[in-house]
Backbone as a ProteinNet text record, in pm:
[ID]
protein_1_A
[PRIMARY]
MDGPGTRFVLFTAGCPLRCLYCHNPDTWRMRDGHRESVEAVMAEIGKYRRFIQVAGGGVTISGGEPLLQPAFTGELLRRCHESGLHTALDTSGYLGERATDAMLADTDLVLLDVKSWDPPVYRRLTGAPLAPTLRFARRLADLGRPTWIRYVLVPGLTDVEEHIDGLAAFVATLPNVEHVDVLPFHRMAAHKYAELGLRFPLAEVEPPSAGLLERVHDLFRAHGVRSR
[TERTIARY]
-644.2	-706.6	-668.2	-767.9	-744.2	-745.8	-736.7	-744.7	-849.5	-863.7	-959.8	-1104.1	-1191	-1333.8	-1372.4	-1496	-1547.4	-1504.1	-1444.7	-1381.9	-1444.7	-1441.9	-1465.7	-1327.8	-1304.2	-1172.9	-1179	-1093.3	-1085.2	-958.8	-973.9	-859.9	-822.9	-704.1	-657.5	-588.5	-586.1	-524.4	-381.3	-296.2	-157.1	-65.1	42.5	140.6	276.4	384.2	517	580.8	524.4	579	503.2	566.8	501.8	527.1	462.8	485.1	438.6	520	488.3	357.9	321.4	198.9	85.4	97.8	-4.7	-144.4	-239.4	-375.8	-467.6	-410.6	-490.3	-421.9	-394.5	-327.1	-410.2	-539.9	-626.7	-603.7	-521.8	-494.6	-354.4	-282.8	-144.1	-132.7	-222.7	-208.5	-316.5	-275.3	-371.4	-477.7	-438.5	-534.6	-647	-629.7	-735.2	-838.1	-812	-908.9	-1003.7	-1087.5	-1174	-1163.5	-1175.5	-1155.7	-1269.1	-1230.1	-1326.9	-1274.3	-1362.5	-1322.4	-1327.8	-1256.7	-1262.8	-1406	-1475.4	-1614.5	-1703	-1684.6	-1766.6	-1736.8	-1608.7	-1572.3	-1625.6	-1615.5	-1666.6	-1817.8	-1887.5	-2032	-2064.4	-1984.4	-2005.4	-1976.7	-1867.5	-1835.4	-1947.7	-2004.4	-2111	-2231	-2255.2	-2367.6	-2350.7	-2225.9	-2197.1	-2140.2	-2136.4	-2068.3	-2119.7	-2250.1	-2306.4	-2268.8	-2281.1	-2247.9	-2100.2	-2012.6	-1868.9	-1834.9	-1895.6	-1863.2	-1915.4	-2036.1	-2091.4	-2005.8	-1949.2	-1867.4	-1722	-1691.8	-1555.8	-1454.7	-1500.6	-1412.3	-1364.7	-1349	-1298.7	-1279.7	-1188.9	-1162.4	-1016.9	-995.2	-861.3	-839.9	-729.9	-693.6	-586.3	-617.8	-530.5	-505.6	-465.6	-438.1	-415.4	-334.4	-244.9	-159.6	-110.5	-27.6	-81.5	-144.8	-206	-108.6	19	114.6	158.6	109.9	130.3	42.8	-60.6	-150.7	-155.3	-44.5	-34.9	-131.4	-160.4	-251.2	-391.2	-441.2	-574	-578.8	-478.5	-475	-467.2	-381.8	-367.1	-493.5	-561.9	-685.5	-795.2	-804.7	-906.8	-879.4	-755.2	-721	-755.2	-724.9	-754.1	-902.9	-981.2	-1126.1	-1185	-1140.9	-1191.6	-1150	-1024.3	-971.7	-1045.7	-1066.6	-1134.7	-1280.8	-1338.4	-1478.5	-1494.1	-1382.2	-1387.6	-1379.5	-1350.5	-1337.1	-1193.1	-1175.7	-1042.7	-987.3	-861.8	-802.3	-684.9	-671	-558	-504.5	-373.3	-304.9	-233.3	-269.3	-208.9	-106.4	21.8	126.8	246	320.4	446.1	558.7	537.3	642.2	745.8	738.1	837	835.5	716.7	702.7	680.3	735.9	713	752.5	850.2	891.8	782.3	684.3	573.1	469.9	478.9	386.3	440.3	372.2	416.3	388.6	453.4	425.4	279.5	223.5	82.5	-8.2	22.7	-56.4	-50.6	68.3	82.9	17.1	8.9	-61.6	-211.3	-262.1	-403.4	-426.9	-321.1	-327.8	-320.3	-428.5	-431.8	-355.4	-340.3	-273.2	-210.9	-86.4	-21.6	-9.5	-56.8	-38.8	78.9	195.2	318	357.1	357.3	393.4	544.8	605.8	748.6	758.9	798.7	792	901.9	1019.4	1131	1235.1	1316.4	1425.9	1551.3	1557.7	1675.8	1662.9	1753.4	1739.6	1727.3	1809.1	1791.8	1654.7	1607.8	1475.5	1367.7	1382.8	1284.5	1276	1391.9	1391.1	1330.5	1359.9	1301	1149.3	1101.8	957.9	885.2	950.2	879	932.2	1058.5	1122.3	1177.6	1182.6	1225.6	1318.2	1390.4	1479	1403.7	1464.5	1405.8	1427.4	1538.4	1579.8	1472.4	1396.9	1295.8	1191.2	1154.5	1054.9	1110.2	1236.5	1296	1314.1	1348.2	1358.1	1222.8	1117.9	983.8	942.3	977	944.3	1010.7	1136.7	1208.2	1146.1	1105.5	1042.7	911.2	832	706.4	732.5	839.3	875	914.7	993.8	1037.2	918.4	814.8	694.6	594.2	619	527.6	393.6	392.2	265.8	238.3	123.1	88.9	97.7	162.1	188.7	167.1	107.9	104.2	193.8	287.4	369.8	298.6	298.3	237.5	347.5	347.2	450.6	384.6	395	335.2	434.6	391.1	477	458.7	561.7	559	663.4	621.9	719.4	817.2	945.3	1048.6	1097.8	1032.1	1072.6	1093.3	992	1001.1	998.9	1036.4	1034.2	1173.5	1274.7	1411.3	1423.5	1456.2	1455.5	1551.1	1666.4	1764.4	1705.5	1632	1572.3	1460.6	1377.9	1268.1	1324.1	1430.3	1493.3	1547.7	1604.8	1654.5	1543.4	1431.3	1316.8	1263.6	1254	1203.3	1291.4	1423.4	1515.6	1497.6	1474.1	1451	1320.3	1213.5	1083	1087.9	1168.8	1180.6	1236.3	1301.6	1355.5	1255.2	1135.8	1034.1	921.6	922.5	822.9	681.1	666.2	532.8	459.8	530.4	469.5	390	261.1	173.5	182.1	197	214.5	251.8	286.9	313.1	202.8	143	47.3	122.5	132.3	193.6	81	87.5	-20.8	20.2	-48.8	-14.2	-40.5	57.1	37.6	-80	-156.3	-265	-272.5	-349.6	-360.2	-499.8	-572.5	-711.2	-725.9	-616.3	-624.3	-593.8	-569.8	-530.9	-633.3	-761.5	-865	-856.4	-810.6	-795	-688.4	-578	-471.9	-524.2	-600.4	-655	-746.8	-831	-923.7	-850.6	-732.6	-653.2	-555.7	-556.2	-465	-321.5	-302.9	-169.8	-139.3	-10.2	32.7	55.4	-2.7	19.5	155	254.2	391.6	408.2	321.8	338.8	229.3	183.5	72.2	104.3	232.6	270.3	309.8	309.1	352.4	236.3	262.2	159.8	155.7	40.2	32.5	118.1	162.2	245.6	167.1	238	175.6	155.6	71.3	48.1	177.2	258.5	384.6	480.6	487.7	574.4	525.9	397	340.8	377.8	366.4	397.3	545.7	632.8	776.3	807.1	738.5	759.3	710.3	595	546.6	647.4	705.3	803.2	925.6	965.6	1081.5	1054.1	934.3	898.9	889.1	824.5	806.3	939.4	1037.5	1168.8	1233.9	1191.9	1243.5	1147.8	1046.4	951.4	851.5	837.5	744.6	616	505.1	375.4	341.9	300.6	261	128.3	57.7	-70.9	-97.1
528.8	581.1	495	453	374.6	461.7	594.5	687.9	792.9	892.5	999.7	954.2	1012.9	986.5	846.4	811	677.1	582.3	468	380.3	241.9	182.7	39.6	-24.2	-106.2	-166.3	-314.8	-355.4	-495.4	-556	-663.9	-730.7	-854	-850.3	-966	-1064.4	-1190.3	-1295.2	-1320.4	-1347.4	-1378.2	-1262.7	-1293.2	-1189.6	-1255.8	-1199	-1257.6	-1219.6	-1121.2	-1078.1	-1143.3	-1143.7	-1193.2	-1091.3	-976.5	-868	-909.2	-878	-918.8	-858.3	-740.9	-674.9	-686.6	-775.8	-787.6	-801.6	-721.5	-731.3	-809.7	-868.2	-952	-1086.8	-1165.7	-1294.1	-1390.4	-1363	-1447.5	-1426.3	-1326.3	-1301.9	-1346.1	-1413.8	-1450	-1542.6	-1641.6	-1745.5	-1731.6	-1739.1	-1724	-1833.6	-1952.6	-2063.5	-2044.7	-1950.1	-1924.5	-1823	-1765.1	-1673.1	-1747.1	-1673.2	-1736.3	-1657.6	-1728.3	-1667.5	-1571.3	-1456.4	-1360.3	-1304.8	-1284.2	-1223.7	-1072	-1004.6	-858.6	-813.1	-882.2	-846.9	-853.9	-960.1	-976.3	-865.5	-830.6	-725.5	-590.3	-563.4	-437.2	-427.5	-539.6	-539.4	-506.6	-559	-530.9	-384	-332.2	-190.6	-102.8	-145.6	-68.2	-45.1	-135.7	-121.1	0.9	39.3	148.5	271.8	266.7	371.7	511.5	530.3	662.9	712.6	626.2	663.3	698.7	618.7	642.8	779.1	809.5	935.2	1055.9	1044.6	1155.1	1181.3	1073.7	1085	1119	1146.4	1184.2	1073.3	949.5	835.4	768.1	637.1	561.4	416.3	350.9	208.3	190.2	115	82.2	-67.4	-107.7	-249.6	-272.7	-358.4	-383.9	-533.5	-580	-722	-763.1	-866.6	-928	-825.9	-870.3	-786.1	-791.4	-682.5	-680.8	-711.5	-676.3	-697.5	-842.8	-928.5	-1072	-1123.5	-1046.3	-1078.7	-958.3	-930	-806.1	-796.3	-907.2	-901.1	-861.6	-927.2	-897.3	-754.8	-718.5	-585.2	-477.1	-498.5	-400.2	-380.1	-489.5	-479	-410.3	-442	-379.2	-229.4	-192.6	-50.8	20.8	-43.7	17.2	39.1	-62.6	-52.4	56.8	61.5	163.3	302.9	315.6	445.9	496	407.9	448	483.2	426.3	455.7	583.5	647	773.1	761.3	641.3	622.3	646.6	714.6	735.4	600.1	573.3	442.8	457.8	362.2	360.3	217.7	207.5	79.5	78.5	-14.4	-28.5	-140.7	-108.1	-206.6	-184.5	-291.5	-280.7	-235.2	-243.2	-207	-315.5	-424.7	-532.4	-592.3	-598.4	-651.7	-538.9	-422.7	-306.6	-325.4	-411.5	-434.3	-499.4	-558.3	-619.9	-517.2	-397.2	-291.3	-223.2	-240.1	-176.7	-27.2	46.7	190.2	213.6	124.5	138.1	120.5	22.2	2.4	125.8	179.9	296.4	420	427.3	539.4	533.7	412.6	396.1	406.7	433.8	442.7	588.9	640.2	781.1	808	703.9	720	587.7	593.4	474.5	492.4	394.4	388.6	294.5	350.9	272.5	251.1	125.7	90.9	76.6	161.6	148.8	107.1	-16.2	-74.4	-21.9	3.7	56.4	110	205.3	256.6	172.2	96.6	17.1	-123.1	-164.7	-294.8	-414.3	-424	-538.2	-539.3	-422	-415.9	-451.2	-400.9	-432.2	-583.6	-648.3	-793.6	-865.9	-817.5	-879.8	-865.5	-749.4	-723.1	-802.9	-819.4	-871.8	-1003.5	-1035.2	-1152.7	-1126.4	-998.8	-963.4	-841.7	-813.8	-697.6	-567.7	-457.8	-325.2	-266.1	-297.1	-228.7	-222.6	-330.5	-321.6	-213	-193.7	-90.7	48.4	70.7	201.9	228.2	124.1	141.2	178.8	114.2	143.1	285.2	327.1	463.8	565.3	542.2	633.7	631.8	514.8	504.5	581.1	570.8	645.2	794.8	838.7	980.6	1020.3	935.6	964.9	972.8	891.6	891.2	998.3	1059.4	1162.9	1110	985.3	927.3	971.3	1032.5	1074.3	956.7	981	872.4	919.8	830.6	848.3	740.6	779.8	682.2	643.1	513.5	465.8	404.1	444.2	399	355.7	226.7	173.5	191.3	259.9	288.3	180.6	98.4	-12.1	12.7	37.4	57.5	-58.9	-23.6	-125.8	-179.9	-142	-190.8	-77.7	5.3	110.1	250.2	260	390	448.4	391.4	441.5	573.7	679.7	813.3	823.2	759.1	763.8	704.6	595.3	530.6	617.1	673.4	758.8	883.3	938.7	1056	1023	903.6	861.3	848.1	790.6	778.1	915.9	1004.3	1138.8	1212.3	1196.4	1261	1205.3	1074.5	1012.2	1061.2	1060.7	1103.8	1249.1	1329.8	1470.7	1489.2	1386.1	1393.9	1347.7	1307	1253	1355.5	1435	1541.4	1492.7	1366.2	1310.5	1269.1	1263.3	1219.6	1334.7	1312.2	1416.8	1426.2	1312.9	1312.1	1172.3	1163	1034.2	1009.4	891.5	849.7	769.2	822.5	750.2	672	541.2	455.4	388.2	418.4	356.3	205.5	128.4	-16	-44.7	-148.7	-193	-345.9	-401.5	-547.3	-597.3	-517.6	-553	-677.9	-720.4	-839.7	-968.1	-957	-1075.2	-1187.3	-1150	-1254.3	-1332	-1265	-1335.5	-1444.2	-1409.5	-1507.9	-1626.3	-1596.7	-1703.7	-1793.4	-1733.9	-1812.1	-1900.3	-1853.9	-1930.2	-2026.4	-2026.5	-2113.4	-2066	-1934.5	-1876.3	-1793.1	-1781	-1695.8	-1554.9	-1455.9	-1317.2	-1274.7	-1247	-1224.4	-1105.6	-1006.4	-884.5	-870.8	-983.2	-982.2	-905.4	-896	-829.3	-683.4	-636	-498.9	-402.3	-295	-194.7	-93.5	-36.8	69.5	188.6	269.9	385.4	490.9	563	670.8	792.7	883.4	1008	1088.1	1084.1	1156.2	1102.5	970.4	909.7	944.8	938.7	975	1117.8	1207.9	1347.8	1365.5	1293.3	1303	1253.5	1149.6	1097.4	1197.3	1255.5	1359.3	1473.7	1511.9	1620	1585.9	1458.2	1416.9	1433.1	1397.1	1415.4	1564.2	1640	1782.9	1856.2	1809.5	1873.6	1867.6	1772.1	1759.9	1819.6	1890.3	1950.9	1852.9	1736.6	1633.6	1641.9	1655.3	1658.2	1519	1510.9	1381.3	1398.3	1290.1	1294.6	1162.3
470.6	349.5	229.5	152.2	31.5	-93	-73	-183.4	-151.9	-239.1	-210.9	-222.8	-140.5	-149.4	-106.8	-135.6	-105.9	-216.4	-179.8	-278.5	-281.9	-399.5	-416.1	-407.3	-305.3	-284.7	-317.2	-408.7	-449.3	-388.8	-313.2	-251.6	-334.1	-393.9	-470.4	-376.5	-417.9	-336.8	-381.7	-284.2	-311.4	-278	-205	-170.8	-148.7	-205.3	-185.8	-52.2	16.8	145.3	260.2	375.4	497.7	609.5	596	691	830.7	929.2	1065.4	1114.2	1062.3	1107.4	1006.2	909.8	805.6	866.4	815	867.9	775.3	666.2	577.1	552.8	657.4	635.7	551.6	541.2	459.3	309.8	272	130.2	89.1	175.1	145	24.9	14.8	-86.2	-193	-319.3	-428.6	-424.4	-382.1	-382.7	-281.7	-189.4	-91.9	-143	-259.9	-318.5	-410.3	-480.7	-580.2	-709.6	-820.2	-951.6	-985.5	-1041.3	-1091.8	-1223.7	-1318.1	-1444.2	-1431.6	-1519.8	-1522.3	-1547	-1635.3	-1666.7	-1542.9	-1464	-1343.6	-1242.3	-1227.8	-1133.4	-1180.7	-1311.3	-1364.8	-1344.9	-1358.1	-1336	-1190.6	-1098.9	-956.5	-926.8	-983.3	-964.4	-1018.5	-1129.4	-1192.6	-1102.3	-1010.2	-918.5	-827.4	-804.1	-710.2	-780.7	-912.1	-987.9	-954.4	-953.3	-929.3	-790.2	-691.2	-553.6	-542.1	-604.7	-599.4	-657.3	-772.2	-838.8	-760.4	-706.9	-628.9	-505.6	-448.6	-327.4	-358.6	-484.8	-521.9	-503.1	-520.6	-496.9	-623.3	-614.9	-728.3	-690.7	-760.7	-740.7	-698.6	-591.2	-544	-551.9	-614.4	-618.1	-513.3	-416.9	-303.3	-292.7	-176.7	-163.7	-19.9	-4.6	-100.4	-175.1	-288.7	-374.6	-516.9	-563.1	-696.4	-809.1	-792.6	-901.3	-912.1	-823.3	-839.8	-953.9	-988.6	-1100	-1195.8	-1263.4	-1340.4	-1457.7	-1524	-1639.6	-1594.5	-1490.2	-1437.7	-1383.5	-1304.1	-1244.3	-1351.4	-1451.1	-1557.1	-1637.2	-1668.8	-1746.7	-1666.6	-1538.9	-1455.7	-1440.4	-1421	-1412.5	-1543	-1655	-1785	-1804	-1772	-1790.8	-1701.1	-1576.6	-1484.3	-1529.5	-1568.1	-1610	-1733.4	-1831	-1953.8	-1929.8	-1824.1	-1794.6	-1710.9	-1678	-1604.7	-1454.8	-1404.2	-1260.1	-1216	-1104.9	-1048.1	-1003.8	-1036.8	-1006.4	-911.5	-820.9	-728	-717.2	-707.5	-692.8	-558.9	-472.5	-339.6	-346.5	-332.3	-354.8	-262.3	-238.9	-165	-255.7	-386.5	-481	-503	-427.1	-439.6	-580	-641.3	-777.2	-877.2	-847.8	-932.1	-1077.2	-1103.7	-1241.3	-1324.7	-1260.1	-1333.2	-1378.5	-1326.6	-1366.1	-1491.5	-1603.1	-1726.8	-1721.6	-1809.9	-1818.2	-1854.2	-1938.7	-1977.3	-1855.8	-1770.8	-1649.6	-1561.1	-1545	-1457.8	-1516.9	-1649.6	-1713.1	-1683.4	-1656.6	-1621.6	-1471.6	-1396	-1250.1	-1208.7	-1154.5	-1114.9	-986.2	-903.4	-774.8	-733.4	-686.9	-631.1	-480.6	-406.9	-261.4	-237.9	-208.4	-199.3	-53.9	-12.6	124.7	136	215.5	244	390.5	412.8	547	640.1	583.2	661	564.3	610.9	530	547.8	654.8	689	628.8	538.5	472.7	567.8	674.8	766.2	834.8	877	940	838.3	715.8	611.4	589.3	582.2	561	680.8	800.3	919.7	918.9	874.5	871.8	765	648.2	530.7	477.3	509.4	450.6	312.3	271.1	136.2	140.4	29.8	26.7	1.4	43.3	27.8	-111.3	-174.8	-297.8	-406.9	-433.9	-540.5	-515.3	-390.1	-357.1	-384.5	-350.4	-373.8	-522.7	-598.6	-744.9	-803.1	-754.5	-804.1	-767.1	-646	-603.3	-695.3	-728.8	-817.4	-957.1	-1003.2	-1135.7	-1140	-1034.5	-1027.8	-1035.4	-970.5	-976	-1117.4	-1182.7	-1319.5	-1414.8	-1388	-1471.5	-1429.6	-1314.9	-1266.7	-1219.6	-1168.8	-1122.9	-978.8	-951.9	-815.6	-717.7	-605.2	-510	-367	-286.5	-142	-82.6	1.7	73.4	201.6	230.3	354.6	441.4	567.5	660.1	789.6	819.4	942.6	1056.9	1159.9	1274.9	1381.2	1397.1	1492.5	1601	1725	1832.4	1842	1849.5	1861.3	1728.5	1618.9	1486.9	1387	1369.3	1266.6	1327	1453	1520.8	1541.8	1475.1	1489.3	1413.3	1484.4	1422.9	1304.9	1313.6	1204.8	1076.8	1089.4	972.7	914.3	1001.2	954.3	886.1	942.3	883.3	744.2	729.4	598.2	496.7	538.7	448.7	411.9	508.9	482.8	382.5	395.9	303.1	162.2	151.6	21	-40.3	38	-12.3	-58.4	8.7	-28.2	-169.2	-223.2	-359.6	-464.2	-421.1	-512.4	-528	-633.8	-647.6	-670.6	-704	-730	-602.6	-489.8	-363.5	-303.2	-285.8	-233.5	-81.8	-15.6	129.6	175.6	302.1	367	468.7	461.9	563.9	669.5	789.3	901.1	969.4	957.5	1005.6	1136.9	1246	1374.1	1371.2	1414.3	1428.1	1520.9	1486.2	1574.3	1571.2	1663.9	1674.6	1638.6	1557.9	1529.2	1442.4	1377.1	1292.3	1369.5	1500	1577.8	1565.9	1556.1	1548.3	1417.3	1309.5	1181.7	1194.2	1259.5	1278.4	1359.5	1463.9	1547.4	1466.8	1382.8	1301	1200.8	1155.2	1058.8	1126.4	1259.1	1333.1	1327.8	1309.9	1300.2	1424.8	1454.8	1565.3	1511.7	1578.3	1539.2	1594.5	1506.8	1553.4	1647.6	1636.4	1716.4	1821.8	1871.8	1967.5	2094.1	2129.9	2254.7	2234.2	2111.2	2082.9	2102.5	2174.4	2198.5	2083.5	2052.5	1952	1993.7	1896.8	1931.1	2007.1	2091.3	2167.8	2079.8	2125.9	2052.7	2041.6	2144.1	2142.8	2038.1	2027.5	1926.5	1786.4	1764.7	1634.3	1596.2	1690.2	1661.4	1629.2	1698.6	1670.8	1529.6	1487.4	1352.3	1247.8	1270.8	1179.8	1170.4	1282.6	1284.1	1199.1	1200.6	1120.8	972	929.8	788.8	754.8	840.8	814.2	808.1	883.5	883.4	746.1	664.8	527.1	424.5	473.8	383.1	326.1	390.5	344.1	424.5	355.4	423.1	474.1	600.1	655.6	727.8	740.5	810.4	877.3
[MASK]
++++++++++++++++++++++++++++++++++++++++++++++++++++++++++++++++++++++++++++++++++++++++++++++++++++++++++++++++++++++++++++++++++++++++++++++++++++++++++++++++++++++++++++++++++++++++++++++++++++++++++++++++++++++++++++++++++++

């Protein structure tokens, strides 16, 4: 889910992380994207505005990592918000310090990806530290910004019950979090890696079983955290 209702999703280019399960490797480098002005993007959104509103949707800025381009992202969020469109920011939170309070005030919903609760596993998954994401999560709570936590369940990596329990306990302290989306790992992006001449790091990993998914949901629910 990229947010409520039918959404216009904008994928920005460039990301400081290299997640092992990334499904958009074509957005890693800014130079692989193409330049667009806020005006041009707003004009494109305008073509679908009526449909988006009737469907109870809005605009989601994703990536890559939108906060790698904070000026562009902030202006687009402001323009959409002022025009009455629901806005969502899809981010890892690693660059959360680049999001000003004004930008977040124009953000109706934050989709915050928390890759793992365990710092060594997080670094193995992303190549980066976990702490900035947790600081950003706490800041969103302090600001009262509605947030959905996203957690990708990867067998053998992010399925350790102790780590999930720790994340659930942390999320339970964040009153702004509406729910956690537990996203089953999949290999549907393997063809993108092949087209780019890259090796998909998790090509041999199987998607999680229904039983494992249910156990993870139970861990979140045990802390009073809604998960889906």
